[in-house]
DODOSE-371295 format. One record per atom (N, C-alpha, C, O, CB): residue in one letter; residue number from 1; atom name; x, y, z. Coordinates in steps of 0.1 Angstrom, whole numbers, plus 5000, padded with zeros to 4 digits. Glycine has a CB too. Example, Ala and Ser with C-alpha at 12.3 -4.5 7.8 and 13.67 -1.06 7.14 Angstrom:
DODOSE-371295
- A;1;N;5132;4943;5078 .
- A;1;CA;5123;4955;5078 .
- A;1;C;5132;4967;5078 .
- A;1;O;5142;4967;5085 .
- A;1;CB;5113;4955;5090 .
- S;2;N;5128;4978;5071 .
- S;2;CA;5137;4989;5071 .
- S;2;C;5129;5000;5079 .
- S;2;O;5134;5011;5080 .
- S;2;CB;5141;4994;5057 .
end
This chain:
DODOSE-371295
- M;1;N;5110;5173;4981 .
- M;1;CA;5107;5160;4975 .
- M;1;C;5094;5156;4980 .
- M;1;O;5091;5157;4992 .
- M;1;CB;5118;5150;4979 .
- S;2;N;5085;5151;4971 .
- S;2;CA;5072;5146;4975 .
- S;2;C;5072;5131;4972 .
- S;2;O;5080;5126;4964 .
- S;2;CB;5061;5153;4967 .
- L;3;N;5063;5125;4979 .
- L;3;CA;5062;5110;4978 .
- L;3;C;5047;5106;4979 .
- L;3;O;5040;5111;4988 .
- L;3;CB;5070;5103;4989 .
- K;4;N;5043;5098;4971 .
- K;4;CA;5029;5092;4972 .
- K;4;C;5032;5077;4975 .
- K;4;O;5039;5070;4967 .
- K;4;CB;5020;5094;4959 .
- I;5;N;5026;5072;4986 .
- I;5;CA;5027;5058;4989 .
- I;5;C;5014;5051;4984 .
- I;5;O;5003;5054;4988 .
- I;5;CB;5028;5056;5005 .
- I;6;N;5016;5042;4974 .
- I;6;CA;5005;5035;4969 .
- I;6;C;5004;5021;4975 .
- I;6;O;5014;5013;4975 .
- I;6;CB;5006;5034;4953 .
- I;7;N;4993;5018;4981 .
- I;7;CA;4991;5005;4988 .
- I;7;C;4982;4997;4978 .
- I;7;O;4970;5001;4975 .
- I;7;CB;4984;5007;5002 .
- L;8;N;4987;4986;4973 .
- L;8;CA;4979;4978;4965 .
- L;8;C;4970;4969;4973 .
- L;8;O;4975;4960;4980 .
- L;8;CB;4988;4969;4955 .
- A;9;N;4957;4971;4972 .
- A;9;CA;4947;4963;4980 .
- A;9;C;4935;4960;4972 .
- A;9;O;4923;4962;4977 .
- A;9;CB;4944;4971;4993 .
- G;10;N;4936;4956;4959 .
- G;10;CA;4925;4954;4951 .
- G;10;C;4921;4939;4947 .
- G;10;O;4912;4937;4940 .
- G;10;CB;4927;4961;4938 .
- G;11;N;4929;4930;4953 .
- G;11;CA;4927;4916;4949 .
- G;11;C;4916;4909;4956 .
- G;11;O;4909;4915;4965 .
- G;11;CB;4940;4908;4952 .
- K;12;N;4913;4897;4952 .
- K;12;CA;4902;4889;4957 .
- K;12;C;4905;4883;4971 .
- K;12;O;4896;4881;4978 .
- K;12;CB;4898;4878;4947 .
- G;13;N;4918;4880;4973 .
- G;13;CA;4921;4874;4986 .
- G;13;C;4917;4859;4986 .
- G;13;O;4912;4854;4996 .
- G;13;CB;4915;4881;4998 .
- S;14;N;4918;4853;4975 .
- S;14;CA;4913;4839;4973 .
- S;14;C;4918;4829;4983 .
- S;14;O;4910;4821;4988 .
- S;14;CB;4916;4834;4959 .
- R;15;N;4931;4830;4986 .
- R;15;CA;4937;4820;4995 .
- R;15;C;4932;4822;5009 .
- R;15;O;4931;4812;5017 .
- R;15;CB;4952;4821;4995 .
- I;16;N;4929;4834;5013 .
- I;16;CA;4925;4837;5027 .
- I;16;C;4910;4838;5029 .
- I;16;O;4905;4838;5041 .
- I;16;CB;4932;4849;5032 .
- S;17;N;4902;4839;5018 .
- S;17;CA;4888;4841;5020 .
- S;17;C;4881;4830;5028 .
- S;17;O;4871;4833;5034 .
- S;17;CB;4882;4841;5006 .
- P;18;N;4885;4817;5027 .
- P;18;CA;4879;4807;5036 .
- P;18;C;4879;4811;5051 .
- P;18;O;4871;4806;5059 .
- P;18;CB;4885;4793;5034 .
- V;19;N;4889;4819;5055 .
- V;19;CA;4891;4823;5069 .
- V;19;C;4884;4836;5072 .
- V;19;O;4878;4837;5082 .
- V;19;CB;4906;4824;5072 .
- I;20;N;4885;4846;5063 .
- I;20;CA;4880;4859;5066 .
- I;20;C;4867;4862;5059 .
- I;20;O;4861;4873;5061 .
- I;20;CB;4890;4870;5062 .
- G;21;N;4862;4853;5050 .
- G;21;CA;4849;4856;5043 .
- G;21;C;4851;4867;5032 .
- G;21;O;4860;4867;5025 .
- G;21;CB;4838;4859;5053 .
- D;22;N;4841;4875;5032 .
- D;22;CA;4841;4886;5021 .
- D;22;C;4847;4899;5026 .
- D;22;O;4845;4909;5020 .
- D;22;CB;4827;4888;5017 .
- V;23;N;4855;4898;5037 .
- V;23;CA;4862;4910;5042 .
- V;23;C;4874;4912;5033 .
- V;23;O;4882;4903;5031 .
- V;23;CB;4866;4909;5057 .
- P;24;N;4877;4924;5028 .
- P;24;CA;4889;4926;5021 .
- P;24;C;4901;4923;5029 .
- P;24;O;4901;4926;5041 .
- P;24;CB;4890;4941;5016 .
- K;25;N;4912;4917;5024 .
- K;25;CA;4924;4913;5031 .
- K;25;C;4929;4925;5040 .
- K;25;O;4933;4922;5052 .
- K;25;CB;4935;4909;5022 .
- I;26;N;4929;4937;5035 .
- I;26;CA;4935;4948;5042 .
- I;26;C;4926;4952;5055 .
- I;26;O;4931;4959;5064 .
- I;26;CB;4936;4960;5033 .
- L;27;N;4914;4947;5055 .
- L;27;CA;4905;4949;5067 .
- L;27;C;4904;4937;5076 .
- L;27;O;4896;4937;5086 .
- L;27;CB;4891;4954;5062 .
- A;28;N;4911;4926;5072 .
- A;28;CA;4910;4914;5080 .
- A;28;C;4916;4917;5094 .
- A;28;O;4925;4924;5096 .
- A;28;CB;4918;4902;5074 .
- S;29;N;4909;4911;5104 .
- S;29;CA;4913;4914;5118 .
- S;29;C;4926;4906;5122 .
- S;29;O;4927;4894;5119 .
- S;29;CB;4901;4910;5128 .
- V;30;N;4935;4913;5127 .
- V;30;CA;4948;4907;5131 .
- V;30;C;4950;4912;5145 .
- V;30;O;4952;4925;5147 .
- V;30;CB;4960;4911;5122 .
- A;31;N;4951;4904;5155 .
- A;31;CA;4953;4907;5169 .
- A;31;C;4943;4919;5173 .
- A;31;O;4947;4928;5180 .
- A;31;CB;4967;4912;5171 .
- G;32;N;4931;4918;5169 .
- G;32;CA;4920;4927;5173 .
- G;32;C;4919;4940;5165 .
- G;32;O;4911;4948;5169 .
- G;32;CB;4923;4930;5187 .
- K;33;N;4927;4942;5155 .
- K;33;CA;4926;4954;5147 .
- K;33;C;4926;4950;5132 .
- K;33;O;4932;4939;5129 .
- K;33;CB;4938;4964;5150 .
- P;34;N;4920;4957;5124 .
- P;34;CA;4921;4955;5109 .
- P;34;C;4935;4957;5105 .
- P;34;O;4943;4965;5110 .
- P;34;CB;4912;4965;5101 .
- F;35;N;4940;4948;5096 .
- F;35;CA;4954;4949;5091 .
- F;35;C;4958;4963;5087 .
- F;35;O;4969;4967;5088 .
- F;35;CB;4956;4938;5080 .
- L;36;N;4948;4970;5081 .
- L;36;CA;4951;4984;5076 .
- L;36;C;4957;4992;5088 .
- L;36;O;4966;5000;5085 .
- L;36;CB;4939;4990;5070 .
- E;37;N;4951;4991;5100 .
- E;37;CA;4956;4998;5111 .
- E;37;C;4971;4995;5114 .
- E;37;O;4979;5004;5117 .
- E;37;CB;4947;4997;5123 .
- W;38;N;4974;4982;5114 .
- W;38;CA;4988;4978;5116 .
- W;38;C;4997;4983;5105 .
- W;38;O;5008;4987;5108 .
- W;38;CB;4989;4962;5117 .
- F;39;N;4992;4983;5093 .
- F;39;CA;4999;4988;5082 .
- F;39;C;5002;5003;5083 .
- F;39;O;5014;5007;5081 .
- F;39;CB;4991;4986;5069 .
- L;40;N;4993;5011;5088 .
- L;40;CA;4995;5025;5090 .
- L;40;C;5004;5028;5102 .
- L;40;O;5012;5037;5101 .
- L;40;CB;4982;5032;5093 .
- I;41;N;5004;5020;5112 .
- I;41;CA;5013;5021;5123 .
- I;41;C;5027;5018;5118 .
- I;41;O;5037;5025;5121 .
- I;41;CB;5010;5011;5135 .
- W;42;N;5028;5008;5110 .
- W;42;CA;5041;5004;5103 .
- W;42;C;5047;5016;5096 .
- W;42;O;5059;5020;5098 .
- W;42;CB;5040;4992;5094 .
- I;43;N;5039;5023;5087 .
- I;43;CA;5043;5034;5080 .
- I;43;C;5047;5046;5089 .
- I;43;O;5057;5052;5087 .
- I;43;CB;5032;5039;5069 .
- K;44;N;5039;5048;5099 .
- K;44;CA;5041;5059;5108 .
- K;44;C;5055;5057;5116 .
- K;44;O;5062;5067;5118 .
- K;44;CB;5030;5061;5119 .
- N;45;N;5058;5045;5119 .
- N;45;CA;5070;5042;5126 .
- N;45;C;5083;5044;5118 .
- N;45;O;5094;5043;5123 .
- N;45;CB;5070;5027;5131 .
- W;46;N;5081;5046;5104 .
- W;46;CA;5093;5049;5096 .
- W;46;C;5098;5062;5099 .
- W;46;O;5110;5065;5097 .
- W;46;CB;5089;5048;5081 .
- K;47;N;5089;5071;5104 .
- K;47;CA;5093;5085;5108 .
- K;47;C;5100;5092;5095 .
- K;47;O;5111;5098;5097 .
- K;47;CB;5102;5086;5120 .
- L;48;N;5093;5091;5084 .
- L;48;CA;5099;5097;5072 .
- L;48;C;5100;5112;5073 .
- L;48;O;5092;5118;5079 .
- L;48;CB;5089;5094;5060 .
- D;49;N;5111;5117;5068 .
- D;49;CA;5114;5131;5069 .
- D;49;C;5111;5138;5056 .
- D;49;O;5117;5148;5053 .
- D;49;CB;5128;5134;5073 .
- I;50;N;5101;5133;5049 .
- I;50;CA;5096;5139;5037 .
- I;50;C;5081;5139;5037 .
- I;50;O;5074;5132;5044 .
- I;50;CB;5101;5132;5024 .
- N;51;N;5075;5148;5029 .
- N;51;CA;5060;5149;5029 .
- N;51;C;5055;5137;5020 .
- N;51;O;5061;5134;5010 .
- N;51;CB;5055;5162;5022 .
- F;52;N;5045;5130;5025 .
- F;52;CA;5039;5119;5017 .
- F;52;C;5024;5119;5019 .
- F;52;O;5018;5124;5028 .
- F;52;CB;5045;5106;5022 .
- E;53;N;5018;5112;5009 .
- E;53;CA;5004;5110;5009 .
- E;53;C;5002;5095;5007 .
- E;53;O;5009;5089;4999 .
- E;53;CB;4997;5119;4998 .
- I;54;N;4992;5090;5013 .
- I;54;CA;4989;5075;5012 .
- I;54;C;4976;5074;5003 .
- I;54;O;4966;5080;5005 .
- I;54;CB;4986;5069;5026 .
- L;55;N;4978;5065;4993 .
- L;55;CA;4967;5062;4984 .
- L;55;C;4965;5047;4984 .
- L;55;O;4975;5039;4984 .
- L;55;CB;4971;5067;4969 .
- I;56;N;4953;5042;4984 .
- I;56;CA;4950;5028;4984 .
- I;56;C;4944;5025;4971 .
- I;56;O;4933;5030;4967 .
- I;56;CB;4941;5023;4996 .
- S;57;N;4950;5016;4963 .
- S;57;CA;4944;5011;4951 .
- S;57;C;4935;4999;4954 .
- S;57;O;4940;4989;4959 .
- S;57;CB;4955;5007;4940 .
- T;58;N;4922;5001;4951 .
- T;58;CA;4912;4991;4954 .
- T;58;C;4905;4986;4942 .
- T;58;O;4904;4993;4932 .
- T;58;CB;4903;4996;4965 .
- C;59;N;4899;4975;4943 .
- C;59;CA;4889;4970;4933 .
- C;59;C;4879;4962;4941 .
- C;59;O;4868;4967;4944 .
- C;59;CB;4897;4961;4922 .
- I;60;N;4882;4949;4943 .
- I;60;CA;4873;4941;4951 .
- I;60;C;4872;4947;4965 .
- I;60;O;4883;4949;4972 .
- I;60;CB;4878;4926;4952 .
- G;61;N;4861;4949;4971 .
- G;61;CA;4859;4955;4984 .
- G;61;C;4862;4970;4985 .
- G;61;O;4863;4975;4996 .
- G;61;CB;4869;4948;4993 .
- H;62;N;4862;4977;4974 .
- H;62;CA;4864;4991;4974 .
- H;62;C;4856;4999;4984 .
- H;62;O;4861;5006;4992 .
- H;62;CB;4862;4997;4960 .
- S;63;N;4842;4997;4984 .
- S;63;CA;4834;5005;4992 .
- S;63;C;4836;5002;5007 .
- S;63;O;4835;5011;5015 .
- S;63;CB;4819;5002;4989 .
- K;64;N;4839;4989;5010 .
- K;64;CA;4842;4986;5024 .
- K;64;C;4855;4993;5029 .
- K;64;O;4855;4998;5040 .
- K;64;CB;4843;4971;5026 .
- I;65;N;4865;4993;5021 .
- I;65;CA;4878;4999;5024 .
- I;65;C;4876;5014;5025 .
- I;65;O;4880;5021;5035 .
- I;65;CB;4889;4996;5014 .
- K;66;N;4869;5020;5016 .
- K;66;CA;4867;5035;5015 .
- K;66;C;4858;5039;5027 .
- K;66;O;4861;5049;5034 .
- K;66;CB;4860;5039;5002 .
- D;67;N;4848;5031;5030 .
- D;67;CA;4839;5035;5042 .
- D;67;C;4847;5034;5055 .
- D;67;O;4845;5042;5064 .
- D;67;CB;4827;5025;5042 .
- Y;68;N;4855;5024;5056 .
- Y;68;CA;4863;5022;5068 .
- Y;68;C;4873;5034;5070 .
- Y;68;O;4874;5039;5081 .
- Y;68;CB;4871;5009;5068 .
- C;69;N;4879;5038;5059 .
- C;69;CA;4889;5049;5060 .
- C;69;C;4881;5062;5064 .
- C;69;O;4886;5070;5072 .
- C;69;CB;4896;5051;5047 .
- S;70;N;4869;5064;5058 .
- S;70;CA;4861;5076;5061 .
- S;70;C;4857;5076;5076 .
- S;70;O;4858;5086;5083 .
- S;70;CB;4849;5077;5052 .
- K;71;N;4852;5064;5080 .
- K;71;CA;4847;5063;5094 .
- K;71;C;4858;5066;5104 .
- K;71;O;4856;5072;5114 .
- K;71;CB;4842;5048;5097 .
- K;72;N;4870;5061;5101 .
- K;72;CA;4882;5063;5110 .
- K;72;C;4889;5076;5108 .
- K;72;O;4898;5080;5115 .
- K;72;CB;4892;5052;5108 .
- K;73;N;4884;5084;5098 .
- K;73;CA;4890;5097;5095 .
- K;73;C;4904;5096;5091 .
- K;73;O;4912;5105;5094 .
- K;73;CB;4888;5107;5106 .
- F;74;N;4908;5085;5084 .
- F;74;CA;4922;5084;5080 .
- F;74;C;4924;5093;5068 .
- F;74;O;4915;5095;5060 .
- F;74;CB;4925;5069;5075 .
- N;75;N;4935;5100;5067 .
- N;75;CA;4939;5108;5056 .
- N;75;C;4945;5100;5045 .
- N;75;O;4957;5100;5042 .
- N;75;CB;4949;5119;5061 .
- I;76;N;4936;5092;5039 .
- I;76;CA;4939;5083;5028 .
- I;76;C;4929;5085;5017 .
- I;76;O;4917;5087;5019 .
- I;76;CB;4939;5068;5033 .
- K;77;N;4935;5084;5005 .
- K;77;CA;4926;5085;4993 .
- K;77;C;4925;5071;4987 .
- K;77;O;4935;5064;4985 .
- K;77;CB;4932;5095;4982 .
- C;78;N;4913;5066;4985 .
- C;78;CA;4910;5053;4980 .
- C;78;C;4907;5055;4965 .
- C;78;O;4898;5062;4961 .
- C;78;CB;4898;5046;4987 .
- I;79;N;4914;5048;4956 .
- I;79;CA;4913;5049;4942 .
- I;79;C;4908;5036;4937 .
- I;79;O;4915;5026;4938 .
- I;79;CB;4926;5054;4935 .
- K;80;N;4896;5036;4930 .
- K;80;CA;4890;5023;4926 .
- K;80;C;4895;5020;4912 .
- K;80;O;4895;5028;4903 .
- K;80;CB;4875;5024;4927 .
- E;81;N;4898;5007;4910 .
- E;81;CA;4899;5001;4896 .
- E;81;C;4885;4996;4893 .
- E;81;O;4879;4989;4900 .
- E;81;CB;4910;4989;4896 .
- E;82;N;4880;5000;4881 .
- E;82;CA;4867;4995;4877 .
- E;82;C;4867;4980;4874 .
- E;82;O;4857;4973;4876 .
- E;82;CB;4863;5003;4864 .
- K;83;N;4878;4975;4870 .
- K;83;CA;4880;4960;4868 .
- K;83;C;4895;4958;4873 .
- K;83;O;4903;4967;4872 .
- K;83;CB;4878;4955;4854 .
- Q;84;N;4897;4946;4877 .
- Q;84;CA;4911;4942;4882 .
- Q;84;C;4921;4945;4870 .
- Q;84;O;4919;4939;4859 .
- Q;84;CB;4912;4928;4887 .
- L;85;N;4931;4953;4873 .
- L;85;CA;4941;4957;4863 .
- L;85;C;4955;4950;4865 .
- L;85;O;4963;4952;4857 .
- L;85;CB;4943;4971;4864 .
- G;86;N;4956;4942;4876 .
- G;86;CA;4970;4937;4879 .
- G;86;C;4978;4947;4885 .
- G;86;O;4974;4959;4887 .
- G;86;CB;4976;4931;4866 .
- T;87;N;4990;4943;4889 .
- T;87;CA;4999;4952;4896 .
- T;87;C;5003;4965;4888 .
- T;87;O;5000;4976;4893 .
- T;87;CB;5012;4945;4900 .
- F;88;N;5008;4963;4877 .
- F;88;CA;5012;4975;4869 .
- F;88;C;5000;4984;4865 .
- F;88;O;5001;4996;4866 .
- F;88;CB;5020;4971;4856 .
- G;89;N;4989;4977;4861 .
- G;89;CA;4977;4985;4858 .
- G;89;C;4972;4993;4870 .
- G;89;O;4967;5004;4868 .
- G;89;CB;4966;4975;4853 .
- A;90;N;4972;4987;4882 .
- A;90;CA;4967;4994;4894 .
- A;90;C;4976;5006;4896 .
- A;90;O;4971;5017;4900 .
- A;90;CB;4968;4984;4906 .
- I;91;N;4989;5005;4895 .
- I;91;CA;4999;5016;4897 .
- I;91;C;4996;5027;4887 .
- I;91;O;4995;5039;4891 .
- I;91;CB;5013;5011;4896 .
- A;92;N;4995;5023;4874 .
- A;92;CA;4992;5033;4864 .
- A;92;C;4979;5040;4866 .
- A;92;O;4978;5052;4864 .
- A;92;CB;4992;5026;4850 .
- N;93;N;4968;5033;4871 .
- N;93;CA;4955;5038;4873 .
- N;93;C;4956;5049;4884 .
- N;93;O;4950;5060;4883 .
- N;93;CB;4946;5027;4878 .
- V;94;N;4964;5046;4895 .
- V;94;CA;4965;5056;4906 .
- V;94;C;4974;5068;4901 .
- V;94;O;4970;5080;4903 .
- V;94;CB;4972;5049;4918 .
- A;95;N;4985;5065;4895 .
- A;95;CA;4994;5076;4890 .
- A;95;C;4988;5085;4880 .
- A;95;O;4992;5097;4879 .
- A;95;CB;5007;5070;4885 .
- S;96;N;4979;5080;4872 .
- S;96;CA;4973;5088;4861 .
- S;96;C;4965;5100;4867 .
- S;96;O;4963;5110;4860 .
- S;96;CB;4964;5080;4852 .
- T;97;N;4960;5099;4879 .
- T;97;CA;4953;5110;4885 .
- T;97;C;4959;5116;4897 .
- T;97;O;4953;5125;4904 .
- T;97;CB;4939;5105;4888 .
- N;98;N;4971;5110;4901 .
- N;98;CA;4977;5115;4913 .
- N;98;C;4992;5116;4911 .
- N;98;O;5000;5107;4915 .
- N;98;CB;4974;5105;4925 .
- Y;99;N;4996;5127;4904 .
- Y;99;CA;5010;5129;4900 .
- Y;99;C;5019;5131;4913 .
- Y;99;O;5015;5138;4922 .
- Y;99;CB;5011;5140;4891 .
- S;100;N;5031;5125;4912 .
- S;100;CA;5041;5128;4922 .
- S;100;C;5055;5126;4915 .
- S;100;O;5056;5119;4905 .
- S;100;CB;5040;5118;4934 .
- E;101;N;5065;5132;4921 .
- E;101;CA;5078;5130;4916 .
- E;101;C;5083;5116;4920 .
- E;101;O;5091;5110;4913 .
- E;101;CB;5088;5141;4923 .
- N;102;N;5077;5111;4930 .
- N;102;CA;5082;5098;4935 .
- N;102;C;5070;5090;4941 .
- N;102;O;5061;5095;4947 .
- N;102;CB;5093;5099;4946 .
- Y;103;N;5071;5077;4938 .
- Y;103;CA;5061;5067;4943 .
- Y;103;C;5067;5056;4951 .
- Y;103;O;5078;5052;4947 .
- Y;103;CB;5052;5062;4932 .
- L;104;N;5061;5052;4962 .
- L;104;CA;5065;5040;4968 .
- L;104;C;5053;5031;4968 .
- L;104;O;5042;5034;4973 .
- L;104;CB;5070;5042;4983 .
- V;105;N;5055;5019;4961 .
- V;105;CA;5044;5010;4959 .
- V;105;C;5046;4998;4969 .
- V;105;O;5056;4992;4970 .
- V;105;CB;5043;5004;4945 .
- L;106;N;5035;4995;4977 .
- L;106;CA;5036;4985;4987 .
- L;106;C;5024;4975;4985 .
- L;106;O;5013;4979;4982 .
- L;106;CB;5035;4991;5001 .
- N;107;N;5027;4962;4987 .
- N;107;CA;5016;4953;4987 .
- N;107;C;5008;4955;5000 .
- N;107;O;5014;4955;5011 .
- N;107;CB;5021;4938;4986 .
- G;108;N;4995;4955;4999 .
- G;108;CA;4987;4958;5011 .
- G;108;C;4985;4947;5021 .
- G;108;O;4977;4947;5030 .
- G;108;CB;4973;4963;5007 .
- D;109;N;4992;4936;5018 .
- D;109;CA;4991;4924;5027 .
- D;109;C;5005;4920;5033 .
- D;109;O;5007;4909;5038 .
- D;109;CB;4985;4913;5020 .
- T;110;N;5015;4930;5032 .
- T;110;CA;5028;4926;5036 .
- T;110;C;5035;4937;5044 .
- T;110;O;5035;4949;5040 .
- T;110;CB;5037;4923;5024 .
- I;111;N;5040;4933;5056 .
- I;111;CA;5048;4942;5064 .
- I;111;C;5062;4936;5066 .
- I;111;O;5063;4924;5069 .
- I;111;CB;5041;4945;5078 .
- F;112;N;5072;4944;5065 .
- F;112;CA;5086;4939;5066 .
- F;112;C;5095;4949;5072 .
- F;112;O;5091;4961;5072 .
- F;112;CB;5091;4934;5053 .
- Q;113;N;5106;4945;5077 .
- Q;113;CA;5116;4955;5083 .
- Q;113;C;5125;4961;5072 .
- Q;113;O;5130;4954;5064 .
- Q;113;CB;5124;4948;5094 .
- A;114;N;5126;4974;5073 .
- A;114;CA;5135;4981;5064 .
- A;114;C;5137;4995;5070 .
- A;114;O;5128;5000;5076 .
- A;114;CB;5130;4981;5049 .
- N;115;N;5148;5001;5068 .
- N;115;CA;5151;5015;5072 .
- N;115;C;5148;5024;5060 .
- N;115;O;5156;5027;5052 .
- N;115;CB;5166;5016;5077 .
- F;116;N;5135;5028;5060 .
- F;116;CA;5131;5036;5048 .
- F;116;C;5137;5050;5047 .
- F;116;O;5139;5055;5036 .
- F;116;CB;5116;5037;5049 .
- N;117;N;5140;5056;5059 .
- N;117;CA;5147;5069;5058 .
- N;117;C;5161;5067;5052 .
- N;117;O;5165;5075;5043 .
- N;117;CB;5149;5075;5072 .
- K;118;N;5168;5057;5055 .
- K;118;CA;5181;5054;5049 .
- K;118;C;5180;5051;5034 .
- K;118;O;5188;5056;5026 .
- K;118;CB;5188;5042;5057 .
- I;119;N;5170;5043;5031 .
- I;119;CA;5168;5040;5017 .
- I;119;C;5165;5053;5009 .
- I;119;O;5170;5055;4998 .
- I;119;CB;5156;5030;5015 .
- F;120;N;5156;5061;5014 .
- F;120;CA;5153;5074;5007 .
- F;120;C;5164;5083;5007 .
- F;120;O;5166;5090;4997 .
- F;120;CB;5141;5080;5013 .
- D;121;N;5172;5084;5017 .
- D;121;CA;5184;5093;5017 .
- D;121;C;5193;5088;5005 .
- D;121;O;5199;5097;4998 .
- D;121;CB;5192;5093;5030 .
- S;122;N;5195;5076;5004 .
- S;122;CA;5204;5070;4994 .
- S;122;C;5198;5073;4980 .
- S;122;O;5205;5077;4971 .
- S;122;CB;5205;5055;4996 .
- Y;123;N;5185;5072;4979 .
- Y;123;CA;5178;5075;4966 .
- Y;123;C;5179;5089;4962 .
- Y;123;O;5182;5093;4951 .
- Y;123;CB;5163;5071;4967 .
- R;124;N;5177;5098;4972 .
- R;124;CA;5178;5112;4969 .
- R;124;C;5192;5117;4965 .
- R;124;O;5193;5126;4958 .
- R;124;CB;5174;5120;4982 .
- N;125;N;5202;5110;4970 .
- N;125;CA;5216;5114;4968 .
- N;125;C;5222;5108;4955 .
- N;125;O;5233;5110;4952 .
- N;125;CB;5224;5110;4979 .
- Q;126;N;5214;5100;4948 .
- Q;126;CA;5220;5094;4936 .
- Q;126;C;5221;5104;4925 .
- Q;126;O;5213;5114;4925 .
- Q;126;CB;5211;5082;4931 .
- D;127;N;5230;5102;4916 .
- D;127;CA;5233;5112;4905 .
- D;127;C;5223;5110;4894 .
- D;127;O;5220;5120;4887 .
- D;127;CB;5247;5110;4900 .
- K;128;N;5218;5098;4891 .
- K;128;CA;5210;5096;4880 .
- K;128;C;5195;5095;4884 .
- K;128;O;5192;5092;4895 .
- K;128;CB;5214;5083;4873 .
- D;129;N;5187;5097;4874 .
- D;129;CA;5173;5097;4877 .
- D;129;C;5168;5082;4874 .
- D;129;O;5162;5079;4864 .
- D;129;CB;5165;5107;4867 .
- L;130;N;5171;5073;4884 .
- L;130;CA;5168;5059;4882 .
- L;130;C;5157;5055;4892 .
- L;130;O;5156;5061;4903 .
- L;130;CB;5181;5051;4885 .
- P;131;N;5149;5046;4888 .
- P;131;CA;5139;5041;4898 .
- P;131;C;5146;5033;4909 .
- P;131;O;5157;5027;4907 .
- P;131;CB;5129;5032;4891 .
- L;132;N;5139;5032;4920 .
- L;132;CA;5144;5025;4931 .
- L;132;C;5135;5013;4934 .
- L;132;O;5123;5015;4934 .
- L;132;CB;5146;5033;4944 .
- L;133;N;5140;5001;4935 .
- L;133;CA;5132;4989;4937 .
- L;133;C;5137;4983;4950 .
- L;133;O;5149;4980;4952 .
- L;133;CB;5133;4979;4926 .
- I;134;N;5128;4981;4960 .
- I;134;CA;5131;4974;4972 .
- I;134;C;5124;4961;4972 .
- I;134;O;5112;4960;4970 .
- I;134;CB;5126;4983;4985 .
- L;135;N;5132;4950;4975 .
- L;135;CA;5126;4937;4975 .
- L;135;C;5128;4931;4989 .
- L;135;O;5138;4934;4995 .
- L;135;CB;5133;4928;4964 .
- K;136;N;5119;4922;4993 .
- K;136;CA;5121;4915;5005 .
- K;136;C;5121;4900;5002 .
- K;136;O;5112;4895;4996 .
- K;136;CB;5109;4918;5015 .
- E;137;N;5132;4894;5006 .
- E;137;CA;5133;4879;5004 .
- E;137;C;5122;4872;5012 .
- E;137;O;5119;4875;5024 .
- E;137;CB;5147;4874;5008 .
- C;138;N;5116;4862;5006 .
- C;138;CA;5106;4854;5012 .
- C;138;C;5111;4840;5012 .
- C;138;O;5114;4834;5002 .
- C;138;CB;5092;4855;5004 .
- S;139;N;5111;4834;5024 .
- S;139;CA;5117;4821;5025 .
- S;139;C;5107;4810;5021 .
- S;139;O;5111;4799;5018 .
- S;139;CB;5121;4818;5040 .
- E;140;N;5094;4813;5020 .
- E;140;CA;5084;4803;5015 .
- E;140;C;5075;4810;5006 .
- E;140;O;5072;4822;5007 .
- E;140;CB;5076;4798;5027 .
- N;141;N;5071;4802;4996 .
- N;141;CA;5060;4807;4987 .
- N;141;C;5048;4798;4989 .
- N;141;O;5048;4786;4985 .
- N;141;CB;5065;4806;4972 .
- V;142;N;5038;4803;4996 .
- V;142;CA;5026;4796;5000 .
- V;142;C;5016;4798;4989 .
- V;142;O;5012;4809;4986 .
- V;142;CB;5021;4800;5014 .
- R;143;N;5011;4787;4984 .
- R;143;CA;5001;4788;4974 .
- R;143;C;4989;4779;4977 .
- R;143;O;4979;4779;4970 .
- R;143;CB;5006;4784;4960 .
end
């Protein structure tokens, strides 16, 4: 089984830009590290027992994100949207050139607790070829 993890990181970051300026949200400093590094630690801690590749869908701030990944020698492919495509458009843009049997799509500004190995075991053992959707309840909607 193969898996491509798509991280959506192409937005403007309008609500947080007064705090971080023109830095892409995924590169915003959190406790001394860019959020992307915390995000990758989060994924590594899942200890997935399947092969996966990480793809970042970018638009605004693409070159900064791509340059950072290159500088840090992260094994990540950055795929640029020429114009903002929205969530589904970004996913389709990445999937159109990066085929996989399975995709896990994550918002590039959200970390949450979940047992991803248990979730994927359940998914692999299902009888039907159905998509899997994982949702995280949010107690507040900040706008």
